[in-house]
Each structure stands twice: as C-alpha cells, then as structure tokens.
C-alpha positions, -999 to +999 in steps of 0.1 A: -550-384+273-583-393+257-591-374+225-626-368+212-639-395+189-645-374+157-613-363+140-632-335+121-650-318+149-632-288+165-631-286+203-614-266+230-582-286+236-567-263+262-579-284+292-563-315+277-530-296+272-531-282+307-537-317+321-507-330+301-486-301+314-496-310+350-487-347+344-453-337+329-447-313+358-452-341+383-429-363+363-402-337+360-400-332+397-401-369+405-373-385+426-373-415+402-348-410+374-368-431+349-397-407+354-379-373+356-351-376+331-372-380+299-391-348+307-360-329+317-343-340+284-373-327+264-371-294+282-334-290+274-338-303+238-365-277+230-345-249+245-370-242+273-344-245+299-313-240+278-278-234+292-280-261+318-268-297+317-291-327+324-273-334+357-276-298+368-313-297+359-320-329+377-304-316+409-325-284+405-357-302+392-377-286+420-373-253+401-392-266+371-425-247+368-457-255+350-450-226+326-419-244+315-440-275+305-465-254+287-437-238+267-423-273+260-457-285+247-462-254+226-427-257+211-433-294+203-465-284+185-445-259+164-455-227+182-433-200+196-449-199+230-478-211+251-495-177+247-493-180+209-506-216+209-535-212+234-559-193+210-554-220+184-564-246+209-599-232+211-607-247+177-583-276+176-590-309+158-582-342+176-555-350+150-537-317+160-529-332+193-515-366+183-480-354+191-489-352+228-496-389+228-464-401+212-441-398+242-444-430+262-472-443+240-459-479+238-463-480+200-433-483+176-430-454+153-405-442+128-388-409+139-370-385+116-348-355+122-370-332+100-404-332+084-388-331+049-367-362+057-398-381+068-417-371+037-389-383+014-383-416+032-420-425+036-432-413+001-459-436-011-464-455+021-496-456+041-497-436+073-496-401+087-468-376+093-469-359+127-446-330+136-431-330+171-411-299+176-383-299+149-387-336+144-413-357+127-429-391+133-444-414+106-473-433+121-483-465+104-521-470+102-520-494+132-500-470+154-524-442+144-554-462+154-537-472+187-529-436+195-564-423+186-581-451+206-558-452+236-570-442+270-553-417+293-516-414+290 
C-alpha cells in the first residue's frame, strides 16, 4: 500500500484503508491456509469475531464480510469502530497508517505486548513506536524507511 511521500501533509486515507480491507477480505476467504489463517487469527485476536475458534472460523470463512475487516483495521489503529475511525482518516498523516504496512512487510521489527513496555525497553534508542491494536512495534530507522518507501503490500 503506497503512502504519500510527505509525512507532514494530511490526506484522505479512507481509500487506502478500503483497499487494504478488500485485500484482507480476499485473503480471509482464500482456500490457501497460509493466506487465510493470518487474517482469521487477527480477526479473533482483536475480538471482531470473538466466540469462535480458529478451525471453526476457517470452515466458515465464507461468512467473513468486508465490515469485519474494516472493524479489524479500526481496532488495530486504536479506534472503537470503523465508523469512529473514518472521519479521522479525512485528515490523516502518512505516519498514522504505518501499522497497516507491518503485517507481512518482510522487515524485522521488535514487537511488544503493550506500548508502555515498548517505551521502557527501547528508551534512548533510535526509531519509532507504532501502536498496532493493544500491541506496539518498535521500528528501527532502516525498517521505518523500508515501510515508508515500499510499494503496494
């Protein structure tokens, strides 16, 4: 998913998020386990499709709808719902969407259970903290450049 070049210029990010939701929707409904399971795990982990096991959800993956993926992306961005996140996307900055690029990015990053844990562990080091749902990722400067300059996911 290409992000605009300037990290300080607001733009309407909704089309990018909708495109990512469409990509995840196709992946979740895929017959290939290696494609479907990572997305289905994320849906369960964020509580979007709670109360079901991964094997049950995989068998019923045809029931996954685009709205579920939009809720997932909103939750991973720290919002309560897609409807609450969408207005904020009208004036988003490119760095606000880095978390969308982390899954399957091909860069090595340090993941933490919480944002506070990441701040304590990485205190004084170069890089950037990115919240992903309840978790946090510390991006080293090289990983940050790779994510900002990478082409479509």
